[in-house]
C-alpha positions, 0 to 999 in steps of 0.5 A: 500500500502506498505511503503517499496519502494526501490530506482530504478535506471534509465538511465535518468529521465525527469521532468517538470512543477514543478512550485516551488513557487506556492501553486499548486506545489505537493512538498511532492509527488515530494520529495518522488519521488526524494528520490526513484530514482537514474539516470545517467541523470536528465532533468529539462524540463521547468517551474521548478520555477514559475517566473510569480507567484513569481513576484506577491508574494512570496510563498516558503515553506521549501518543495520547498527549499528541492526540489532544494537542493535535485536536487543540491545534485544529481548533486554533486553526479554525476548525469548529470543535464540538465535544459531546461527552459520554459516560466514560468522560461524564465529568465533562458534562458539568461544563456544557456551554463552556469553551476550552481552547476553542472546543465547545462542550455540549450535552447533545447537538443538532448537525445539519448536513450540506443537503439540509438533513438534520441529525441528532449528535449524541454519545448514546449512553443515555439509551444503555439500560445497564449504564443508566440503571446498574452502574456497578454492572457497567463497571464490571463489564468495563473491566471485562471489556478492557481485559479483552482489549488488552488481548486485542492489543497483544494480538495486533502487536504480534500481527504487526511484527509479522507484517499483517494488518490491524484486526479487531479480536474484540469486534470479532467476539462481539459479532459472535455473541448472541446477547451482544447482538441483541443489545446492539439491536435494542440500542440502535432502536432506542436511539432511532426512537429518540431521533424520531421524537426530536423530529430530525432526519437521523442520529449520529452516535457512538458508545457501542463500538460498532460502526454502522449506517442504515435506515431504521423505520425512516430514521437514518441511524449512523454510528461512527464506531471507535478507536479501540476496535474498529478504528473508524470515523464518520465523514461528511463530504461537501455535498452532504454525503456521509461515509464511514471511513475505516482507517485501519483498512486505508492504512497499514501498520508498515506505512504508518511506522515509516511514513512521516507526517505529510508536509504542508503546502504553501496554501496550508494544505498537506500532501499532494497525492491522491488518497485511496478511496476509504471503505464505506459501510 
């Protein structure tokens, strides 16, 4: 795969579930993605920093700090950054309406696409009965999930050394477990119902770490995925078209390891080679 990937400009980009502060965070892939995009709006759709994990022990490598600095730099350069907190960074919800270094915090927000469609942007934990009504079980589930993600990291470390691409062991387990599939279906239906109640055309969310784009009884349901399993983002093109970008498929570990950050052109854009078409869901 070519190391030359040009910066692509999007009208809006949505990323969620970065889980900075955990060992499962795929910060290198995320940094590589951020270096190769420009956007008018960047939505951080919850679970950006994992406060649950950081309360139990500090893990903050330089790459995680680089992600934060890169996002703040985007805000300084004119990108409108909207932070919609999730359950793992729920402490940030106390600051809704406050601006931090060009980043505005909002409980939820309505995004209007270039073709006039209106989407509710929300993390989604409000529609997860376990998080809302049995938080102790949510913490237990989070511990189990982080254990699986640790295995996911070890598996991909080995694959990386052997020259293979990224593969999500945890996502593989998720689609094999019937109860997990039923939970996802219930979640998607509940989020779509809220969008219908709000009178919007669709909903953009995160939380369940499963990138998806489909129609649910007239509501356009879109989940931007995550950066611990699928390494995906949602991008809006200039004409309003939405696309799920699967960055782990666009880029290989070997390319990321050896490729420098793209150089800026005199016009302020980075790179000049055509970017391969990302996979769309």
